[in-house]
Residue, then its C-alpha position, 0 to 999 in steps of 0.5 A: m899958300n904961294v897963289s897970286h891973286s892980282s887977277a880973276p881966272k881967265r877960265p871959269s872953273k868952280l874948283l879952280e876959284a874954290l883953290r883960290d878961295r882956300s888960299h886965304t888961310g886965317g886963323a890966329g897970327r900976331l902982329g908985332f907982339g899983339a895977338h891979331s884975330a882972322g876968320p876962320k880957316r877953310r880945310l884943303v880943297l879935295v878932289a877925288s879922281i876915279a877910273v870910271a864914271d858912274l853916277a850913282r857913286l859919283a853922287a855918293v862920292a860928292e856927299a861923302g865930302a868931295d869939293g871935286i870929281e876927275v875921271q879918267v878918260r882915254s878917247a873922245r867916245e870916252l869923254r862924251a860918256v863921261t858928260e853924259a853919265t855926269a849931268g846932274l852931278g852937282i859938284p865939279l867935274g874934270i878930266a885926267l886926259g893921256g898925251d895922246i888923246v889930245a889931239d883927237l879931241d874938240p875944244t868945244e866939246v872938252a869945254t861942254g860939261i867939264d870943268w878943268i882937264r888935267l895934262s901931262l908934261a908929255a901932252g900936246m901944246a894945243p890945250l894951252n891955247w884953249e880958252k877952257p876948261a881950266r889946265f891943271m899939270t901935272i908933274p912929278p915930285d922930283l922935277d927940276v927945281r930949275r924947270a919949276p918957275a917955267l911952270n908960271l910962264l906957261e898958260i895953266d890955271a894949277v898944278v898937279i904933283e903926282a906921284h911915281g915909282s919911288n916916291q908912292g906909299s910914304l914919305t919921310i921928311g926928307d921927302l917932304l922938302p922937295l915938294a915943299m921947295l916946289g910949293e914956295i916956287l909954284k905961283k899958281p894953286l897946287l895940288m897934291h896927290g894922295a898916292i905920294g903918302f899924304g893918306p888921312a892922317l897925314a893929309g895936313v902936312a900937305e898944307q905944310c908943302g905949298a898945297n891947296g888941295l888934295l887929289v886922291p885916287v879912289e877905287a870905285s867900290t869904295a870912293a865915298a868912304t875914303i873921301g869921307e875918311y879924308a874929308r873929316a881928317l881935312e876938317q879937324q885939321a882946319g879947326k886946330a888953326 
């Protein structure tokens, strides 16, 4: 996994700590001609992305195996509603921000009860100067690999490769090549967006592309069942190591 462990995270984030921790994947290895044993491999971090903050449903998602939950926020008013509705959730809560609302947000308010924010490339630059929460940057799967190394220089804490356009739904081996290349270049924790094509049956393939976790978009009514299916698949994959 291409994650630097030379220093502690600059911004406190439980999910970021989990991503860094899960990058230490053990399993059996070889040293010279002798077998080398290591600690048990841990499954990829699993994050549920949902449009509506409903505490009862989000609690069920957490119980189903999610390591974190992301809620979409489109205004400062929605931010306040989300933090109020999820105050007793018990697992890290993040928010996905559109590029047009960053200027309307109070950094102090964002930092209250929010573990991370997810930004788009079109977002304003102000969050790069915030002390907290952690910043996750969304990039497309076809990002020019010549631009990717610059992400290592910015004050962001993790990267999410998100589906868009023709990249949604299913993957071929050829489609995996640019994802794997980005995973090799990026020196930050990496999440793959499930909508790219990493369904439960193929969730383990994300790790082959350098991912430390999966961010899975879910519908409110079926969120717990979907996350439970992913969690079981990832646990099974980790158990094969």
